[in-house]
VEXDREN-2710 file (C-alpha; in Angstrom, 1 decimal):
% VEXDREN-2710
k/r/px/py/pz
1/MET/-0.1/0.0/0.0
2/GLU/1.4/3.5/-1.1
3/LYS/1.9/5.7/2.0
4/GLU/0.3/9.1/2.1
5/LYS/2.8/12.0/2.4
6/LYS/2.1/15.1/4.5
7/TYR/4.2/18.2/5.3
8/ALA/4.4/20.2/8.4
9/PRO/7.0/22.7/9.7
10/ILE/9.9/21.6/12.0
11/PHE/9.9/24.8/13.9
12/GLY/6.1/25.3/13.8
13/ASN/5.1/29.0/13.9
14/ASN/7.5/29.6/16.8
15/PRO/9.2/33.0/16.2
16/ASN/11.4/32.5/19.3
17/ILE/13.9/30.3/17.6
18/SER/16.7/32.5/15.8
19/LEU/17.7/31.9/12.3
20/LYS/21.2/31.0/13.5
21/GLU/19.6/28.3/15.8
22/ARG/17.5/27.0/13.1
23/ASN/20.5/26.7/10.7
24/ARG/22.5/24.9/13.4
25/VAL/19.6/22.3/13.9
26/VAL/19.1/22.0/10.0
27/ALA/22.9/21.3/9.6
28/GLU/22.7/18.5/12.2
29/LEU/19.7/17.0/10.5
30/GLN/21.4/17.1/7.1
31/ARG/24.3/15.1/8.6
32/ILE/21.8/12.4/9.7
33/GLY/20.0/12.6/6.4
34/SER/16.5/12.8/7.7
35/LEU/14.4/11.7/10.8
36/THR/11.7/9.2/10.1
37/PHE/9.2/8.5/12.8
38/HIS/7.0/5.4/12.9
39/VAL/3.8/6.2/14.8
40/GLU/1.6/3.5/16.3
41/THR/-1.7/3.9/17.9
42/HIS/-3.3/1.7/20.5
43/LYS/-6.0/1.8/23.1
44/ASP/-3.6/3.4/25.7
45/GLY/-2.4/6.2/23.3
46/TRP/0.3/6.5/20.6
47/LEU/4.0/6.3/20.4
48/ALA/6.3/7.7/17.6
49/THR/9.9/6.3/17.4
50/CYS/12.6/7.6/15.3
51/SER/14.4/5.1/13.0
52/GLU/17.6/7.2/12.7
53/VAL/18.3/8.5/16.3
54/GLU/18.0/5.8/19.1
55/GLY/15.9/7.0/21.9
56/LEU/14.2/9.9/20.1
57/ILE/10.5/9.2/20.8
58/ALA/7.3/11.1/21.2
59/GLY/3.8/10.1/22.3
60/ASN/0.8/10.7/24.5
61/SER/-2.0/8.7/26.2
62/ASN/-4.6/10.0/23.6
63/PRO/-5.6/6.9/21.6
64/LYS/-7.0/9.1/18.8
65/PRO/-4.4/11.8/18.3
66/SER/-5.0/14.7/15.9
67/GLN/-2.3/15.5/13.2
68/THR/-1.6/18.7/15.1
69/GLU/-1.0/16.8/18.4
70/ILE/1.4/14.4/16.6
71/ASP/3.3/17.2/15.0
72/SER/3.5/19.1/18.2
73/GLU/4.7/16.2/20.2
74/ILE/7.3/15.1/17.7
75/ARG/8.5/18.6/17.2
76/GLU/9.0/18.9/21.1
77/ALA/10.9/15.6/21.1
78/ILE/13.2/17.1/18.3
79/TYR/13.7/20.3/20.3
80/ALA/14.8/18.2/23.3
81/ALA/17.0/15.9/21.3
82/PHE/18.8/18.7/19.5
83/ASP/19.0/21.0/22.4
84/VAL/17.1/23.8/20.5
85/LYS/17.7/27.3/22.2
86/PHE/14.8/29.8/22.2
87/ASP/15.2/33.5/21.4
88/LYS/12.5/36.1/21.4
89/ASN/13.6/38.0/18.3
90/SER/13.3/35.9/15.2
91/SER/10.9/34.3/12.6
92/ASP/11.1/31.8/9.6
93/ASP/9.7/28.4/8.7
94/ILE/11.5/25.3/7.7
95/GLY/9.5/22.1/7.0
96/PHE/9.6/18.4/7.4
97/ARG/7.8/15.7/5.5
98/THR/5.2/13.3/7.0
99/VAL/4.1/10.0/5.7
100/ASN/1.3/7.9/6.9
101/ASN/-0.8/4.8/6.3
102/SER/-4.1/4.2/8.1
103/THR/-3.2/3.5/11.8
104/ASN/0.5/3.3/11.6
105/LYS/2.2/6.5/10.3
106/GLU/5.7/7.4/9.4
107/TYR/7.1/11.0/9.6
108/SER/10.2/12.0/7.7
109/PHE/12.0/15.2/8.8
110/CYS/14.2/16.7/6.1
END
C-alpha cells in the first residue's frame, strides 16, 4: 500500500527560535539525512519512534491523536534531542515531510 505523504514545519510557527539556531539544527539534521518516525496507535495512546536516532521518541495517552497533536509532540521531542535554544527576536519556517498509512504512520523530517 502506498503511504500518504504530509508536510508540516519543523519549527512550527515559533518566532522564538533564531535563524542561527534553526541553521544549526538543520545542519545537524542534514548530517543524519532525515528523521523518520514510525507512529503506532493503540488503546492506551500513541508512540512515535525515530528510526535514525535511538531514543528519540514522542507520544501521548490519547488513543486518537489529531495530526496537530502528533506534529507538536514530535517537534517537542526534536527540540529536546537537538537542544534547541529559544530566542525572542526571530521568525522563519523550515519544514518536514510526514508519511502515513491508516493506523500506523511514518514521519520524515528533512
